[in-house]
N, C-alpha and C positions, 0 to 999 in steps of 0.2 A: 527429493531430487529424482532425476530420471535414472533408469537402469541403463548401463552401457550395453550396447548391442554390437554384434559383429556384422560387417558388410564386406562384400567382395566385388571386384571388378577387374577387367583386363588391364586397366590403368588406374592411377590414383583418381583421376577425374571421374571415371566410371564408378569407382567405389564410393566416392563422395556423392555422386548423383543417386546411387542406390541408398546411401544413408539418409539423404534429404527426403527421398520418397518414403523410406521406411519409417522415419521419425516425423514425417509431415512437417518439415521445417525448411527454412532457407539456409543456405550455406553459412551465412553470417551468424546464424543462431546455434550452431553446433560446435562442440569441442570434439576433436578426434585424435587418435594415436595410431600410427602405422604399425601393425603387428608383423606383417610379413610381406616382403617384396623381393623379387629376384627375376633374373632374365628368363623370360618365357613362362613365368608363373603368375597366377592372379595376385593382385594386391589385396591384402586383407587389412581392414581397419576396425577399430572399436570407436564408436561414436555415441554421444548423448547430447540432449538439448541443454544449452547453457542458459540458466535463468537470467544471469546478468546481461548476457548478449541480447536475449529476448526483450528485456526491459529497456536496455539502451536503445535498441532499434525503435521500439514502440514510442519512447519518450522523444527521441530525436525527430521521428516522423510526425508526431503530434505537434511538437513545437513548430516544425517547418510548415505544417498545414495551417496552423493558426497564425503564422507570421510572428511568432514570439521569440524573443531573445532569452531563452531559458535552457540551461543545460544541467545535467545531473551527474554528480560524482557518486558512483555506486560502489558499495563496499559490503562484502559478506562478513557478517559478525556471527557470533555463536548462536544468538537467539533471533536474529532478523537480518534481512537484506536492507541496508540503510542507504538512502539516497539524500545527498545534500544538494539542494537546488541553488544555482547561482545564475546571474544574468540581470539585465536591465529591466526585464518584465516580470521578475519574481513577485513584485509588489501586487500585481494583478491577481496572483494566486493567494496571497496572504491577506488581501482586503476582505472586508465583511466577515471578520473573525476567522479567516482561513478556509472559507468554504471551497474555494478553487483548489487549494492544497489538499484538503480532505477528499474532494471528488477525484483528483488525479491519483491519490494513493489508493482509493477504492478501485478505480479502473485498473491500476497496475496489479493489484491482487487478483482481480477478475481475469485479467489476461493470463497470469500464471496458473490460476485455477483451471482454466480451459486447456492449458498446454501440458501441465505436469500433474501427476497423480499426487505428489506431495512436494511442498516447497516451504522455505522460510517465509514468514510474513514480511511484507514490504512496509517500511516506515520511511516517509518522506518528511524532510524538514528544511528550513533555510535560516541559517544564522541564529539558531536558538529560538525561533519563533514559537514553537510548541511549548517550550518551558515557560516563556513569558505569558502565553495564552493560558496555560494551566493555572498560573498564579492569579490572573485576572478572573478566570472562571471560578476558582475556589473562593475568592473574595465575594463575587456576585452570588454564589451559592449560599455562603454563610449569611450574607445580608438578607437574601430571600427567605432563608430558614428563620432568621430572627423575626422578620416581618410576619411570616406565617404563624409563628408561636404567639407573637404579640397580639395579632388581630384575630387569631382563631380561624382564619380563612385561607384557602389555597392561594398560592402565588405561582404564576406561570412565567417561564422563561423560554425564549426562543422565537422562531424556530431555529434549531441547532443541528449540526451535522452529527453523525454517529460518534465521532471522536470527541467532539465537544460535549455531547450528552454523557459520554462515559466519564469525563472529568467531573461533571456535576454529580453524577451518581456516586462516584468514589469519594468526592469531597464530603458528602453527607451520609455515607454508608454507616458511620458509627455514631451519628447524632441521634440520641434517644428521643428527641422531641419531634422529629419530622420523618416522613417517608416520601419517596420520589417515584414518579411514574412517567413514562414516555407517552405522549398523546399525539395521534395523527398517523398518517400513512406516508410512505415514500422515504426518500433520503433525508429530508429535513422534517424534524418533528419537534414539538414543544415538550418541555418538561414541567410537570405539575408537582410543586412542593407543598405538601399539606401537613397540618399538625397530625402527629401520630395519635390514633385513637387509644384512649385509656381503657384497659381491660379490668 
């Protein structure tokens, strides 16, 4: 999270302008608390960038620019900043195995990486989509592992997003009969499942 910093101005508006300039943020992206104000004295505030506000603005502007009916309910949890996506166009993000959803989650994390020195990871979902996808990917991974062991030849899945690849790797991490590798460049890569070499 960001470190709270102090800013001053002759008025609250001037103090807030100073905070926005000092934090390189828009007014809608900061949280602030008035520390000192009085007749004839400068106004002093403490302010910081609010990651929920940053993401809320980014996602609303992205949806508006794309003409999409998608909104996010953002909630700060102990281990992650979780966003539940709702709206008539969410199916466009969950199609093709959730590539759009994973891409949006990746962008949200990149946005916060550029704005904050440290932040909770962003996890986006919609109506339990990722849980259902994890079960399907686990079944697909196990079937591919069985085929690789049966035929003695590598089996390739994908291309898949980083989140989907992670599910495949985790599903087969403890399988003594196979090993997994990512193959390719960029956001979408394939996973190669090959029989484990005997030593």
